[in-house]
C-alpha positions, -999 to 999 in steps of 0.1 A, spaced: -124 -288 231 -131 -275 196 -164 -296 192 -172 -285 229 -168 -249 221 -190 -253 190 -217 -271 208 -216 -242 233 -218 -218 206 -249 -233 189 -267 -236 223 -261 -196 226 -275 -186 194 -308 -208 201 -340 -190 202 -351 -209 234 -339 -190 266 -319 -215 290 -323 -214 326 -291 -224 346 -313 -228 376 -329 -257 362 -315 -291 373 -305 -310 342 -310 -347 332 -277 -361 343 -289 -393 332 -277 -385 298 -244 -374 312 -213 -396 308 -177 -390 318 -164 -407 288 -186 -398 258 -192 -369 240 -214 -341 257 -245 -336 238 -262 -302 234 -283 -305 259 -261 -307 288 -234 -284 273 -243 -255 290 -240 -272 324 -204 -285 318 -198 -250 305 -207 -238 341 -182 -261 356 -153 -250 332 -154 -214 345 -129 -202 370 -156 -199 397 -193 -210 397 -219 -182 388 -240 -191 419 -214 -198 446 -211 -177 478 -175 -188 484 -158 -198 453 -157 -166 433 -137 -134 426 -130 -128 462 -124 -164 473 -84 -163 470 -80 -137 495 -107 -146 518 -95 -183 516 -59 -173 520 -66 -151 553 -93 -170 570 -90 -206 560 -53 -209 556 -39 -185 577 -62 -191 606 -84 -222 608 -62 -246 588 -31 -236 612 -53 -248 643 -51 -286 651 -83 -308 654 -85 -326 687 -82 -360 689 -109 -376 706 -119 -405 728 -154 -422 728 -158 -412 764 -148 -376 754 -176 -375 732 -204 -387 757 -189 -366 783 -170 -337 765 -139 -334 786 -157 -336 817 -148 -369 839 -182 -367 855 -216 -382 842 -236 -354 857 -252 -331 832 -250 -296 841 -262 -263 821 -223 -255 819 -215 -287 806 -239 -284 778 -229 -250 768 -191 -258 769 -200 -292 746 -217 -264 722 -185 -241 723 -164 -269 716 -185 -285 686 -190 -249 670 -152 -245 669 -143 -280 664 -162 -285 634 -151 -255 618 -111 -267 623 -121 -299 610 -139 -286 578 -109 -262 571 -86 -292 570 -107 -311 547 -109 -281 522 -70 -274 524 -66 -311 515 -91 -307 483 -72 -275 473 -39 -294 470 -57 -317 446 -50 -316 408 -74 -291 392 -87 -316 369 -96 -335 399 -112 -310 425 -128 -292 392 -148 -324 385 -186 -319 387 -192 -339 418 -158 -328 436 -169 -291 431 -202 -302 448 -184 -314 479 -159 -286 478 -188 -260 476 -206 -280 503 -175 -284 530 -170 -244 526 -203 -237 531 -206 -258 561 -170 -243 571 -184 -210 570 -216 -215 585 -199 -231 618 -175 -201 619 -203 -175 614 -223 -189 640 -231 -166 668 -212 -175 700 -231 -197 724 -234 -181 759 -269 -195 771 -288 -228 771 -311 -210 746 -279 -204 723 -270 -238 726 -307 -251 717 -303 -234 684 -270 -243 678 -278 -282 681 -311 -276 660 -288 -260 634 -263 -289 636 -287 -316 628 -300 -300 601 -267 -295 585 -262 -332 588 -299 -340 574 -295 -317 547 -263 -304 530 -241 -332 543 -261 -359 531 -255 -346 493 -217 -354 501 -214 -393 500 -225 -400 466 -209 -370 452 -176 -384 467 -183 -416 453 -192 -406 420 -165 -381 414 -139 -408 423 -157 -430 399 -155 -404 371 -118 -394 377 -109 -434 377 -127 -435 343 -110 -407 328 -75 -418 342 -70 -382 359 -56 -395 393 -39 -428 403 -63 -454 415 -42 -459 449 -43 -424 456 -82 -419 448 -88 -448 473 -65 -431 499 -82 -397 492 -118 -413 496 -109 -435 526 -97 -404 544 -127 -380 533 -152 -408 546 -136 -416 578 -135 -379 585 -171 -376 575 -180 -404 602 -159 -385 630 -179 -352 622 -212 -368 625 -204 -387 657 -193 -354 673 -225 -338 663 -248 -366 674 -235 -371 706 -239 -333 714 -273 -333 701 -279 -365 723 -267 -348 756 -284 -314 749 -318 -334 746 -311 -355 774 -305 -324 795 -335 -306 781 -356 -335 787 -351 -335 825 -322 -360 826 -293 -351 852 -269 -378 845 -254 -395 813 -251 -430 827 -243 -447 793 -205 -446 787 -206 -441 752 -238 -420 750 -272 -425 736 -265 -428 699 -246 -461 705 -270 -493 711 -264 -527 725 -272 -547 693 -281 -584 692 -258 -600 668 -280 -625 656 -311 -603 651 -291 -579 631 -277 -610 610 -315 -621 603 -326 -587 596 -299 -582 567 -307 -620 556 -343 -611 551 -334 -580 532 -308 -599 512 -338 -626 502 -361 -597 490 -331 -584 470 -329 -618 453 -365 -624 448 -365 -589 433 -338 -600 413 -351 -633 398 -388 -641 409 -409 -644 441 -407 -682 444 -370 -686 435 -351 -709 458 -330 -692 485 -301 -704 502 -304 -717 539 -291 -692 567 -269 -709 592 -256 -692 624 -233 -705 645 -209 -696 670 -218 -669 699 -251 -665 688 -262 -647 718 -237 -623 715 -249 -583 722 -224 -554 720 -224 -517 718 -225 -502 682 -240 -476 659 -269 -496 643 -272 -480 611 -234 -488 601 -240 -524 617 -267 -528 593 -249 -517 564 -220 -536 570 -239 -570 572 -262 -563 548 -235 -555 520 -213 -586 527 -244 -611 531 -258 -598 496 -228 -607 480 -229 -642 495 -265 -646 484 -262 -634 449 -233 -653 442 -248 -684 459 -280 -682 438 -261 -677 405 -239 -705 414 -269 -727 420 -285 -718 385 -255 -721 366 -249 -756 382 -286 -768 380 -285 -778 419 -317 -791 436 -312 -764 460 -288 -737 467 -258 -742 490 -261 -729 525 -247 -695 540 -228 -701 569 -222 -669 593 -200 -676 622 -198 -652 654 -166 -650 676 -158 -626 704 -129 -620 721 -117 -593 747 -105 -572 718 -128 -576 690 -161 -592 674 -158 -612 644 -184 -622 617 -173 -652 594 -195 -654 564 -190 -687 544 -205 -695 509 -197 -724 485 -205 -700 453 -175 -709 432 -150 -685 446 -144 -646 438 -135 -635 403 -111 -604 411 -78 -600 425 -70 -589 460 -61 -555 447 -92 -546 428 -113 -561 457 -109 -530 481 -107 -502 451 -135 -476 444 -128 -478 409 -113 -513 403 -105 -505 365 -116 -479 339 -144 -502 328 -158 -511 362 -157 -474 371 -177 -467 340 -205 -494 350 -208 -483 386 -210 -447 377 -237 -455 348 -258 -472 376 -250 -444 405 -266 -420 377 -298 -440 378 -303 -445 415 -335 -428 427 -330 -399 452 -293 -400 444 -287 -382 413 -264 -355 408 -283 -328 426 -264 -297 426 -257 -279 461 -268 -245 443 -302 -259 438 -302 -260 478 -287 -227 487 -302 -202 465 -308 -170 480 -344 -157 480 -350 -143 446 -377 -117 458 -351 -99 476 -337 -70 456 -300 -74 450 -295 -39 451 -299 -42 486 -275 -67 490 -239 -54 477 -223 -84 491 -249 -108 477 -232 -142 466 -200 -135 481 -185 -150 512 -192 -115 530 -232 -123 528 -244 -128 559 -259 -163 564 -292 -169 572 -294 -201 596 -330 -203 595 -331 -207 558 -318 -242 562 -359 -253 568 -369 -234 539 -354 -260 514 -379 -283 492 -354 -309 489 -354 -337 514 -326 -363 515 -326 -394 539 -296 -409 551 -273 -424 522 -264 -453 536 -303 -462 539 -308 -453 503 -278 -475 493 -295 -504 514 -326 -501 494 -313 -498 460 -327 -524 434 -305 -551 421 -304 -532 388 -281 -508 403 -248 -525 408 -224 -499 422 -193 -522 428 -182 -499 457 -198 -524 487 -166 -541 497 -144 -509 493 -171 -490 515 -173 -517 542 -136 -517 544 -134 -480 553 -162 -485 579 -145 -514 594 -113 -495 597 -128 -466 613 -142 -489 637 -110 -504 647 -115 -534 628 -108 -550 593 -123 -567 563 -107 -596 548 -114 -620 519 -104 -656 515 -115 -671 482 -107 -707 470 -116 -706 431 -141 -733 423 -152 -738 457 -162 -708 476 -154 -674 498 -149 -667 536 -153 -629 543 -145 -621 579 -156 -588 591 -139 -576 624 -151 -548 645 -133 -538 679 -150 -539 711 -157 -500 716 -161 -508 753 -123 -514 751 -113 -483 735 -135 -458 754 -105 -438 762 -82 -441 733 -76 -406 715 -77 -409 675 -83 -389 648 -110 -402 623 -109 -435 638 -121 -454 670 
């Protein structure tokens, strides 16, 4: 701590003025190494009782949080929902009416504020050394900003009000909420590397927050979907699960994932490297309703591990050609199963560590280092996204940078920062960035969709990974929270 204070004092006496609004080069930052002089001012900022540029976490935060969040919204219970309710919003009929669209907007506005309040309360109960981590601070601030924006959004009384709300909700997902996935994982990795929180509790926390994140996105996307359908002239919502779920051909998605894995291996070695043969058997004609981006992510992450391990084993043993990878598709009334089998020598980790985000302090450090190098997923601060207009005189805004400052929802489109879907970014990452969280993430996503992910390995021979996904058509009326 003394060295940290000396570093801070040296910087304060520097002749070069320091601009806290500038995004630092966090690729030089490590959670487990001494903080260099260039980064010290940024870390000093996170050590304060509240961030200097925060609208919500400030001198008034305790009282506002207690009265509004804890005593009001956190006391309300979020609604467990079924897939049918998501698509129809509590109206058994498939008709799309003006009143149904307005009621849907009213429900989403209130439900999202309640759900965000409960997750904020969960974060507030964490040890201070965890929630004050740079990345968890970003998540907390982002959650509070989303909570306030939904809470303060004007009442929805007309179709025009709902259209503005649907547009506002879409931009929330596209911009602010997109930052949370990398920050959640990186915060967990840092806390694991520093030993600040038990590994099993951190895994449970991340699983809870990630599943809640999926639920919130589904609620918003279903509402935006039925709004767009009604405004485009459709009078009936014939699809039981709504438009965001599509009928997916299992074989096509496996082949798409395989092609991506082949490019990954070629980038890892060279263009003409011998590639494992992919054999698909079982119910190859299977088509089922699912969320396309999630299916693509799950199959790619699992297949990528098989391709990488098989290629390494081929090189290690000096074989004429790599052993084949076999994908078996199985369906029954309740679920769909994908068994991915390789003969790559077995899995090196014990079962407990496979499904953990941190695995060990050493693995957490390695993953964290690669996360910081990922293009487009660096530790961008939410304050760079939410900065008020500097041309507006602060004297005319006595409540600027407090929770009483009115929110300008149109400012959502003013940001120069554009973020794509984080899952897409993870899929497109180079082989140089081994994050070590693929199976842990897949386990959470499979669990959300009423499924599971299991691994059976024989050391010296190979590995079978079984992905189980629930048949959504058999769970359309089941009420659950943060799970289908």
